[in-house]
N, C-alpha and C positions, 0 to 999 in steps of 0.2 A: 898466082892465078888459080882460080877455082874451076875444077872440072864439074860442071853442073850435073851432068848425067851421073857421074860417080857419086856426087853428093846426095842426090835424090835416092840412088840405090842404097847407099850407106844408111841414110836416115830411115828409109823404108825397112831395112833389115833391123835397125835398132828399135823402131816404134811400131811397125806393122802398118804404117801410113804410106801415102804416095803410091797408090796402086794405079795401074794403067798409064804409065808414062809413055808419051809419044812426042815426036818432033813436029813442030809447026812453025814455019816462017821465022827462023832465028830464035825461036823459043822452045822450051820443053813444056808440054802440058801434062798435068797429073791431077789426081783427085786431091782436093783440099785437105790439109791435115786437121782442120777445125770441124767441129760439129755444125751441121746445117739442120735446123729444126729437130735437134736431138739425135741425129744420126749422121754417119759419115756418107759422103757422096759415093755414087756408083759410076758417075761419068766425069771425066776430066773438065774442070773449069778453072784450075789453078795454073797460071802461066809464069814461067821464070825465064828471064833473058839469058841467052848464051854469051852475050857481050857484057864486059865489065861496065858498071858496077853490079851487075846481076840483080836487078830489081825483080820483084815478084808481085803478082796481083791475082787475087781470086775474083773472077768475074761474077760469082754468085753472092758472096758475102762481103766483098770489099776489103778483105784482109790484104795488106800490102806492106812492102818494106824491102830490105836488102837481105842477102844471104846470112849476114851476121844475126839479124833479128830473127830470121827463120830458124836457125840453129838454136838460138837462145830459147825461143818459144817451144819448139818441138822437143828439145831435150831437157827443158826446165833447168837451164844453167844461167849463170850471169853473162853479161855481154862480154866481159873480159875472158871468161872461160870459152865462150863461143868463138871468139877470135883466135884463141890459142888452139882450139880444136881444128879450125879451118887452116891455120898455118901449119899444123902438124900433118895434115893430109896431103 
C-alpha cells in the first residue's frame, strides 16, 4: 500500500517538484511535475487519488496514469525500477 502524501513529499524532496500539496475530497492536489508552456505551475492542478490504485490526473495538461508511471517519469527510471522503489518505501 502506498502512502500518497509520503510519496509526494519524497518525490518533491528528490526533484524539487510537487509544491503546494493539499488535501481535497479523497485526493491530494499538487503542482504538476511537468512543464506547462515552458514553466512549472504555481497553483495545484495535479490530483492523485488516496485510494488504490492511486490514479493521478493533471487538470491543466491532461497528464495521467498510476503512481508507478508517475515515479517512472519523475525520477527517469524504468517501470521495473519504479515498482521496486515503491515496494521498498
